[in-house]
N, CA, C, O and the ligand as a Tripos MOL2 file, in Angstrom:
@<TRIPOS>MOLECULE
protein
  213   211    54     0     0
PROTEIN
NO_CHARGES

@<TRIPOS>ATOM
      1 N           4.5580  -14.1100   -1.4110 N.3       1 MET1
      2 CA          3.8490  -14.4660   -0.2960 C.3       1 MET1
      3 C           2.5350  -13.3870   -0.0620 C.2       1 MET1
      4 O           2.5960  -12.1620    0.0460 O.2       1 MET1
      5 N           1.3070  -14.2870   -0.0230 N.am      2 LYS2
      6 CA          0.1850  -13.3580    0.1110 C.3       2 LYS2
      7 C          -0.1190  -12.8750    1.5780 C.2       2 LYS2
      8 O           0.1170  -13.5900    2.5510 O.2       2 LYS2
      9 N          -0.6060  -11.7340    1.6620 N.am      3 CYS3
     10 CA         -0.8010  -11.1520    2.9930 C.3       3 CYS3
     11 C          -1.9030  -11.7080    3.5540 C.2       3 CYS3
     12 O          -2.8830  -12.0260    2.8800 O.2       3 CYS3
     13 N          -1.8080  -11.8980    5.0820 N.am      4 ALA4
     14 CA         -3.0300  -12.6380    5.5950 C.3       4 ALA4
     15 C          -4.0370  -11.3190    5.9090 C.2       4 ALA4
     16 O          -5.0870  -11.5880    6.4930 O.2       4 ALA4
     17 N          -3.8480  -10.2850    5.6500 N.am      5 SER5
     18 CA         -4.9860   -9.1880    5.8640 C.3       5 SER5
     19 C          -5.7810   -9.1470    4.6120 C.2       5 SER5
     20 O          -6.7930   -8.4470    4.6230 O.2       5 SER5
     21 N          -5.4730   -9.7900    3.5480 N.am      6 GLY6
     22 CA         -6.3070   -9.9110    2.4030 C.3       6 GLY6
     23 C          -6.0780   -8.7490    1.3440 C.2       6 GLY6
     24 O          -6.7980   -8.6800    0.3470 O.2       6 GLY6
     25 N          -5.1660   -7.9350    1.5580 N.am      7 LYS7
     26 CA         -4.7340   -6.8350    0.6760 C.3       7 LYS7
     27 C          -4.2520   -7.3550   -0.6320 C.2       7 LYS7
     28 O          -3.8020   -8.5000   -0.6410 O.2       7 LYS7
     29 N          -4.2820   -6.6900   -1.7080 N.am      8 THR8
     30 CA         -3.7860   -7.4930   -2.8310 C.3       8 THR8
     31 C          -2.5140   -6.8410   -3.0460 C.2       8 THR8
     32 O          -1.6240   -7.3470   -2.3620 O.2       8 THR8
     33 N          -2.1590   -5.9160   -3.7500 N.am      9 GLY9
     34 CA         -0.5110   -5.5320   -4.0240 C.3       9 GLY9
     35 C           0.1240   -5.4480   -2.8760 C.2       9 GLY9
     36 O          -0.4820   -4.9740   -1.9150 O.2       9 GLY9
     37 N           1.2210   -5.8060   -2.7640 N.am     10 SER10
     38 CA          2.1320   -5.7770   -1.6650 C.3      10 SER10
     39 C           3.5490   -5.3460   -2.3390 C.2      10 SER10
     40 O           3.8460   -5.7510   -3.4630 O.2      10 SER10
     41 N           4.2740   -4.6270   -1.6970 N.am     11 TYR11
     42 CA          5.6380   -4.4010   -1.8610 C.3      11 TYR11
     43 C           6.6520   -4.5970   -1.0920 C.2      11 TYR11
     44 O           6.4200   -4.5500    0.1160 O.2      11 TYR11
     45 N           7.8990   -4.8410   -1.4890 N.am     12 PRO12
     46 CA          8.8970   -5.1540   -0.2890 C.3      12 PRO12
     47 C           9.4620   -4.0810    0.3300 C.2      12 PRO12
     48 O          10.0710   -4.3790    1.3570 O.2      12 PRO12
     49 N           9.4580   -2.8920    0.0260 N.am     13 ASP13
     50 CA         10.0080   -1.7340    0.6820 C.3      13 ASP13
     51 C           9.1560   -0.5210    0.2850 C.2      13 ASP13
     52 O           8.2210   -0.5620   -0.5140 O.2      13 ASP13
     53 N           9.5750    0.5180    0.9120 N.am     14 PHE14
     54 CA          8.8680    2.0410    0.8330 C.3      14 PHE14
     55 C           9.0480    2.3990   -0.4380 C.2      14 PHE14
     56 O           8.0570    2.8460   -1.0160 O.2      14 PHE14
     57 N          10.2650    2.3050   -1.1480 N.am     15 GLU15
     58 CA         10.5190    3.0190   -2.2760 C.3      15 GLU15
     59 C           9.7420    2.1090   -3.3850 C.2      15 GLU15
     60 O           9.1320    2.6890   -4.2830 O.2      15 GLU15
     61 N           9.7600    0.9140   -3.3360 N.am     16 THR16
     62 CA          8.7630    0.2520   -4.1550 C.3      16 THR16
     63 C           7.4830    0.6430   -4.1910 C.2      16 THR16
     64 O           6.8990    0.7960   -5.2630 O.2      16 THR16
     65 N           6.9010    0.8510   -3.0020 N.am     17 ALA17
     66 CA          5.3720    0.8760   -2.6790 C.3      17 ALA17
     67 C           5.2340    2.4890   -3.0700 C.2      17 ALA17
     68 O           4.1970    2.7770   -3.6680 O.2      17 ALA17
     69 N           6.0050    3.3840   -2.8450 N.am     18 ILE18
     70 CA          5.7190    4.7290   -3.2700 C.3      18 ILE18
     71 C           5.7250    4.9420   -4.7970 C.2      18 ILE18
     72 O           4.9230    5.6390   -5.4190 O.2      18 ILE18
     73 N           6.7740    4.2210   -5.3170 N.am     19 ALA19
     74 CA          6.6260    4.2200   -6.8150 C.3      19 ALA19
     75 C           5.3660    3.7050   -7.5490 C.2      19 ALA19
     76 O           4.8160    4.3130   -8.4670 O.2      19 ALA19
     77 N           4.9820    2.5500   -7.0580 N.am     20 ALA20
     78 CA          3.6530    1.9070   -7.3180 C.3      20 ALA20
     79 C           2.5230    2.9750   -7.2250 C.2      20 ALA20
     80 O           1.7700    3.1990   -8.1730 O.2      20 ALA20
     81 N           2.4410    3.6860   -5.9080 N.am     21 ALA21
     82 CA          1.3510    4.6260   -5.6550 C.3      21 ALA21
     83 C           1.3950    5.8230   -6.4920 C.2      21 ALA21
     84 O           0.3580    6.3600   -6.8810 O.2      21 ALA21
     85 N           2.5370    6.2500   -6.7780 N.am     22 LEU22
     86 CA          2.4680    7.3590   -7.8340 C.3      22 LEU22
     87 C           2.2000    6.9700   -9.3830 C.2      22 LEU22
     88 O           2.0550    7.8130  -10.2690 O.2      22 LEU22
     89 N           2.1600    5.6820   -9.5650 N.am     23 ARG23
     90 CA          1.9580    5.2440  -10.9840 C.3      23 ARG23
     91 C           0.5700    5.1660  -11.0610 C.2      23 ARG23
     92 O          -0.0520    5.5460  -12.0530 O.2      23 ARG23
     93 N          -0.0880    4.5660   -9.8010 N.am     24 CYS24
     94 CA         -1.4330    4.1320   -9.6900 C.3      24 CYS24
     95 C          -2.3520    5.4700   -9.5290 C.2      24 CYS24
     96 O          -3.5430    5.5190   -9.8360 O.2      24 CYS24
     97 N          -1.7670    6.2950   -9.1170 N.am     25 SER25
     98 CA         -2.3130    7.6660   -8.5830 C.3      25 SER25
     99 C          -2.7910    8.5070   -9.8690 C.2      25 SER25
    100 O          -3.6280    9.3970   -9.7170 O.2      25 SER25
    101 N          -2.2670    8.2260  -11.1080 N.am     26 VAL26
    102 CA         -2.4970    8.7010  -12.3650 C.3      26 VAL26
    103 C          -4.0100    8.3590  -12.6070 C.2      26 VAL26
    104 O          -4.8050    9.2130  -12.9990 O.2      26 VAL26
    105 N          -4.3440    7.1130  -12.3590 N.am     27 ASN27
    106 CA         -5.8650    6.6030  -12.6930 C.3      27 ASN27
    107 C          -6.6860    6.6090  -11.4620 C.2      27 ASN27
    108 O          -7.9160    6.6600  -11.4860 O.2      27 ASN27
    109 N          -6.0390    6.5590  -10.4870 N.am     28 LEU28
    110 CA         -7.0360    6.0770   -9.0780 C.3      28 LEU28
    111 C          -7.0800    7.3440   -8.1790 C.2      28 LEU28
    112 O          -7.9330    7.4160   -7.2940 O.2      28 LEU28
    113 N          -6.1930    8.3330   -8.3810 N.am     29 GLY29
    114 CA         -6.1170    9.4520   -7.3850 C.3      29 GLY29
    115 C          -5.0600    9.3220   -6.4110 C.2      29 GLY29
    116 O          -4.1340    8.5180   -6.5180 O.2      29 GLY29
    117 N          -5.2240   10.1450   -5.4420 N.am     30 PRO30
    118 CA         -4.1500   10.0780   -4.5040 C.3      30 PRO30
    119 C          -4.1500    8.7220   -3.6330 C.2      30 PRO30
    120 O          -5.1910    8.3120   -3.1210 O.2      30 PRO30
    121 N          -3.0150    8.1040   -3.5080 N.am     31 LEU31
    122 CA         -2.7200    6.7630   -2.8650 C.3      31 LEU31
    123 C          -1.8240    7.0030   -1.6390 C.2      31 LEU31
    124 O          -1.0310    7.9430   -1.6830 O.2      31 LEU31
    125 N          -1.8790    6.3800   -0.7710 N.am     32 ARG32
    126 CA         -1.0500    6.2790    0.2820 C.3      32 ARG32
    127 C          -0.3070    4.9510    0.4380 C.2      32 ARG32
    128 O          -0.8780    4.0010   -0.0980 O.2      32 ARG32
    129 N           0.8960    4.6730    1.0840 N.am     33 CYS33
    130 CA          1.1920    3.5540    1.2650 C.3      33 CYS33
    131 C           1.5290    3.5010    2.7640 C.2      33 CYS33
    132 O           1.6870    4.5280    3.4230 O.2      33 CYS33
    133 N           1.6320    2.2800    3.2700 N.am     34 TYR34
    134 CA          1.9610    1.9320    4.7220 C.3      34 TYR34
    135 C           2.3490    0.6280    4.7810 C.2      34 TYR34
    136 O           2.0160   -0.2510    3.9850 O.2      34 TYR34
    137 N           3.1960    0.4860    5.9220 N.am     35 GLU35
    138 CA          3.7070   -0.8980    6.1460 C.3      35 GLU35
    139 C           2.8680   -1.7460    7.0720 C.2      35 GLU35
    140 O           2.4540   -1.4520    8.1940 O.2      35 GLU35
    141 N           2.6930   -2.9050    6.3500 N.am     36 CYS36
    142 CA          1.6350   -3.8560    6.9490 C.3      36 CYS36
    143 C           2.1540   -4.3770    8.1870 C.2      36 CYS36
    144 O           3.3480   -4.6750    8.2270 O.2      36 CYS36
    145 N           1.3670   -4.5400    9.2870 N.am     37 PRO37
    146 CA          1.6250   -5.1310   10.7490 C.3      37 PRO37
    147 C           1.4400   -6.6640   10.4150 C.2      37 PRO37
    148 O           2.0210   -7.5230   11.0780 O.2      37 PRO37
    149 N           0.6020   -6.9710    9.3540 N.am     38 GLU38
    150 CA          0.4680   -8.4980    9.1770 C.3      38 GLU38
    151 C           1.6520   -9.3200    8.5410 C.2      38 GLU38
    152 O           2.0460  -10.3950    8.9940 O.2      38 GLU38
    153 N           2.1570   -8.7010    7.4660 N.am     39 CYS39
    154 CA          3.2480   -9.3350    6.6760 C.3      39 CYS39
    155 C           4.4040   -8.5960    6.6790 C.2      39 CYS39
    156 O           5.4230   -9.2320    6.4090 O.2      39 CYS39
    157 N           4.5250   -7.4190    6.9120 N.am     40 GLY40
    158 CA          5.6670   -6.5630    7.0470 C.3      40 GLY40
    159 C           5.9940   -6.0860    5.9060 C.2      40 GLY40
    160 O           7.1200   -5.5910    5.8460 O.2      40 GLY40
    161 N           5.2620   -6.0770    4.8320 N.am     41 GLN41
    162 CA          5.2810   -5.7130    3.4360 C.3      41 GLN41
    163 C           4.5620   -4.3630    3.3990 C.2      41 GLN41
    164 O           3.8330   -3.9690    4.3090 O.2      41 GLN41
    165 N           4.8130   -3.7100    2.3170 N.am     42 TRP42
    166 CA          3.9220   -2.2980    2.0510 C.3      42 TRP42
    167 C           2.6910   -2.4690    1.1020 C.2      42 TRP42
    168 O           2.8120   -3.0240    0.0090 O.2      42 TRP42
    169 N           1.5840   -2.0060    1.5270 N.am     43 HIS43
    170 CA          0.5460   -1.8200    0.6970 C.3      43 HIS43
    171 C           0.0730   -0.4480    0.3250 C.2      43 HIS43
    172 O           0.5950    0.5490    0.8240 O.2      43 HIS43
    173 N          -0.8230   -0.3840   -0.4700 N.am     44 LEU44
    174 CA         -1.3260    0.9470   -1.0220 C.3      44 LEU44
    175 C          -2.9880    0.8390   -0.4300 C.2      44 LEU44
    176 O          -3.6810   -0.1740   -0.3330 O.2      44 LEU44
    177 N          -3.2940    2.1120   -0.1200 N.am     45 THR45
    178 CA         -4.4430    2.5320    0.4600 C.3      45 THR45
    179 C          -5.1360    3.6640   -0.1680 C.2      45 THR45
    180 O          -4.4180    4.5010   -0.7160 O.2      45 THR45
    181 N          -6.4930    3.8440   -0.1840 N.am     46 ARG46
    182 CA         -7.0020    5.0300   -0.7440 C.3      46 ARG46
    183 C          -7.6140    5.8290    0.3420 C.2      46 ARG46
    184 O          -8.2240    6.8770    0.1320 O.2      46 ARG46
    185 N          -7.4060    5.2260    1.6730 N.am     47 ARG47
    186 CA         -8.0810    6.0340    2.6530 C.3      47 ARG47
    187 C          -7.1980    7.2260    2.9510 C.2      47 ARG47
    188 O          -6.0070    7.3020    2.6530 O.2      47 ARG47
    189 N          -7.9770    8.2310    3.6270 N.am     48 LYS48
    190 CA         -7.3810    9.3930    3.7770 C.3      48 LYS48
    191 C          -6.6830    9.4570    5.0850 C.2      48 LYS48
    192 O          -5.8150   10.3070    5.2820 O.2      48 LYS48
    193 N          -7.0050    8.6500    5.9270 N.am     49 GLN49
    194 CA         -6.0900    8.5480    7.1370 C.3      49 GLN49
    195 C          -4.9760    7.4620    7.0470 C.2      49 GLN49
    196 O          -5.1920    6.4920    6.3210 O.2      49 GLN49
    197 N          -3.7930    7.5510    7.7360 N.am     50 TRP50
    198 CA         -2.9560    6.6360    7.7720 C.3      50 TRP50
    199 C          -3.2350    5.3860    8.5080 C.2      50 TRP50
    200 O          -2.8200    4.2830    8.1530 O.2      50 TRP50
    201 N          -3.9360    5.6090    9.5170 N.am     51 VAL51
    202 CA         -4.2320    4.5230   10.3440 C.3      51 VAL51
    203 C          -5.6160    3.8390    9.8370 C.2      51 VAL51
    204 O          -6.6040    4.4600    9.4460 O.2      51 VAL51
    205 N          -5.4710    2.3700    9.9300 N.am     52 GLU52
    206 CA         -6.4930    1.6880    9.4580 C.3      52 GLU52
    207 C          -7.6300    1.3740   10.4000 C.2      52 GLU52
    208 O          -7.3220    1.2380   11.5840 O.2      52 GLU52
    209 N          -8.9170    1.2370   10.0530 N.am     53 ARG53
    210 CA         -9.9170    0.9070   10.9270 C.3      53 ARG53
    211 C         -10.2730    1.8390   11.9600 C.2      53 ARG53
    212 O         -11.1690    1.5640   12.7580 O.2      53 ARG53
    213 ZN         -0.0130   -7.1390    4.4250 Zn       54 ZN54
@<TRIPOS>BOND
     1     1     2 1
     2     2     3 1
     3     3     4 2
     4     3     5 am
     5     5     6 1
     6     6     7 1
     7     7     8 2
     8     7     9 am
     9     9    10 1
    10    10    11 1
    11    11    12 2
    12    11    13 am
    13    13    14 1
    14    14    15 1
    15    15    16 2
    16    15    17 am
    17    17    18 1
    18    18    19 1
    19    19    20 2
    20    19    21 am
    21    21    22 1
    22    22    23 1
    23    23    24 2
    24    23    25 am
    25    25    26 1
    26    26    27 1
    27    27    28 2
    28    27    29 am
    29    29    30 1
    30    30    31 1
    31    31    32 2
    32    31    33 am
    33    33    34 1
    34    34    35 1
    35    35    36 2
    36    35    37 am
    37    37    38 1
    38    38    39 1
    39    39    40 2
    40    39    41 am
    41    41    42 1
    42    42    43 1
    43    43    44 2
    44    43    45 am
    45    45    46 1
    46    46    47 1
    47    47    48 2
    48    47    49 am
    49    49    50 1
    50    50    51 1
    51    51    52 2
    52    51    53 am
    53    53    54 1
    54    54    55 1
    55    55    56 2
    56    55    57 am
    57    57    58 1
    58    58    59 1
    59    59    60 2
    60    59    61 am
    61    61    62 1
    62    62    63 1
    63    63    64 2
    64    63    65 am
    65    65    66 1
    66    66    67 1
    67    67    68 2
    68    67    69 am
    69    69    70 1
    70    70    71 1
    71    71    72 2
    72    71    73 am
    73    73    74 1
    74    74    75 1
    75    75    76 2
    76    75    77 am
    77    77    78 1
    78    78    79 1
    79    79    80 2
    80    79    81 am
    81    81    82 1
    82    82    83 1
    83    83    84 2
    84    83    85 am
    85    85    86 1
    86    86    87 1
    87    87    88 2
    88    87    89 am
    89    89    90 1
    90    90    91 1
    91    91    92 2
    92    91    93 am
    93    93    94 1
    94    94    95 1
    95    95    96 2
    96    95    97 am
    97    97    98 1
    98    98    99 1
    99    99   100 2
   100    99   101 am
   101   101   102 1
   102   102   103 1
   103   103   104 2
   104   103   105 am
   105   105   106 1
   106   106   107 1
   107   107   108 2
   108   107   109 am
   109   109   110 1
   110   110   111 1
   111   111   112 2
   112   111   113 am
   113   113   114 1
   114   114   115 1
   115   115   116 2
   116   115   117 am
   117   117   118 1
   118   118   119 1
   119   119   120 2
   120   119   121 am
   121   121   122 1
   122   122   123 1
   123   123   124 2
   124   123   125 am
   125   125   126 1
   126   126   127 1
   127   127   128 2
   128   127   129 am
   129   129   130 1
   130   130   131 1
   131   131   132 2
   132   131   133 am
   133   133   134 1
   134   134   135 1
   135   135   136 2
   136   135   137 am
   137   137   138 1
   138   138   139 1
   139   139   140 2
   140   139   141 am
   141   141   142 1
   142   142   143 1
   143   143   144 2
   144   143   145 am
   145   145   146 1
   146   146   147 1
   147   147   148 2
   148   147   149 am
   149   149   150 1
   150   150   151 1
   151   151   152 2
   152   151   153 am
   153   153   154 1
   154   154   155 1
   155   155   156 2
   156   155   157 am
   157   157   158 1
   158   158   159 1
   159   159   160 2
   160   159   161 am
   161   161   162 1
   162   162   163 1
   163   163   164 2
   164   163   165 am
   165   165   166 1
   166   166   167 1
   167   167   168 2
   168   167   169 am
   169   169   170 1
   170   170   171 1
   171   171   172 2
   172   171   173 am
   173   173   174 1
   174   174   175 1
   175   175   176 2
   176   175   177 am
   177   177   178 1
   178   178   179 1
   179   179   180 2
   180   179   181 am
   181   181   182 1
   182   182   183 1
   183   183   184 2
   184   183   185 am
   185   185   186 1
   186   186   187 1
   187   187   188 2
   188   187   189 am
   189   189   190 1
   190   190   191 1
   191   191   192 2
   192   191   193 am
   193   193   194 1
   194   194   195 1
   195   195   196 2
   196   195   197 am
   197   197   198 1
   198   198   199 1
   199   199   200 2
   200   199   201 am
   201   201   202 1
   202   202   203 1
   203   203   204 2
   204   203   205 am
   205   205   206 1
   206   206   207 1
   207   207   208 2
   208   207   209 am
   209   209   210 1
   210   210   211 1
   211   211   212 2
@<TRIPOS>SUBSTRUCTURE
     1 MET1         2 RESIDUE 1 A MET
     2 LYS2         6 RESIDUE 1 A LYS
     3 CYS3        10 RESIDUE 1 A CYS
     4 ALA4        14 RESIDUE 1 A ALA
     5 SER5        18 RESIDUE 1 A SER
     6 GLY6        22 RESIDUE 1 A GLY
     7 LYS7        26 RESIDUE 1 A LYS
     8 THR8        30 RESIDUE 1 A THR
     9 GLY9        34 RESIDUE 1 A GLY
    10 SER10       38 RESIDUE 1 A SER
    11 TYR11       42 RESIDUE 1 A TYR
    12 PRO12       46 RESIDUE 1 A PRO
    13 ASP13       50 RESIDUE 1 A ASP
    14 PHE14       54 RESIDUE 1 A PHE
    15 GLU15       58 RESIDUE 1 A GLU
    16 THR16       62 RESIDUE 1 A THR
    17 ALA17       66 RESIDUE 1 A ALA
    18 ILE18       70 RESIDUE 1 A ILE
    19 ALA19       74 RESIDUE 1 A ALA
    20 ALA20       78 RESIDUE 1 A ALA
    21 ALA21       82 RESIDUE 1 A ALA
    22 LEU22       86 RESIDUE 1 A LEU
    23 ARG23       90 RESIDUE 1 A ARG
    24 CYS24       94 RESIDUE 1 A CYS
    25 SER25       98 RESIDUE 1 A SER
    26 VAL26      102 RESIDUE 1 A VAL
    27 ASN27      106 RESIDUE 1 A ASN
    28 LEU28      110 RESIDUE 1 A LEU
    29 GLY29      114 RESIDUE 1 A GLY
    30 PRO30      118 RESIDUE 1 A PRO
    31 LEU31      122 RESIDUE 1 A LEU
    32 ARG32      126 RESIDUE 1 A ARG
    33 CYS33      130 RESIDUE 1 A CYS
    34 TYR34      134 RESIDUE 1 A TYR
    35 GLU35      138 RESIDUE 1 A GLU
    36 CYS36      142 RESIDUE 1 A CYS
    37 PRO37      146 RESIDUE 1 A PRO
    38 GLU38      150 RESIDUE 1 A GLU
    39 CYS39      154 RESIDUE 1 A CYS
    40 GLY40      158 RESIDUE 1 A GLY
    41 GLN41      162 RESIDUE 1 A GLN
    42 TRP42      166 RESIDUE 1 A TRP
    43 HIS43      170 RESIDUE 1 A HIS
    44 LEU44      174 RESIDUE 1 A LEU
    45 THR45      178 RESIDUE 1 A THR
    46 ARG46      182 RESIDUE 1 A ARG
    47 ARG47      186 RESIDUE 1 A ARG
    48 LYS48      190 RESIDUE 1 A LYS
    49 GLN49      194 RESIDUE 1 A GLN
    50 TRP50      198 RESIDUE 1 A TRP
    51 VAL51      202 RESIDUE 1 A VAL
    52 GLU52      206 RESIDUE 1 A GLU
    53 ARG53      210 RESIDUE 1 A ARG
    54 ZN54       213 GROUP 0 **** ****
């Protein structure tokens, strides 16, 4: 299911998201993950703050 917020990668739980974040961090630098209020899944973000917008 695609997220209404328009984010690309989504993950079903924290463990999956953090694993993906660590994997991507090798190339992209530090990433954070957060639970999406739109779809209830987890996304990755490069923002320094946990809170969006
Ligand atoms: Zn979402």
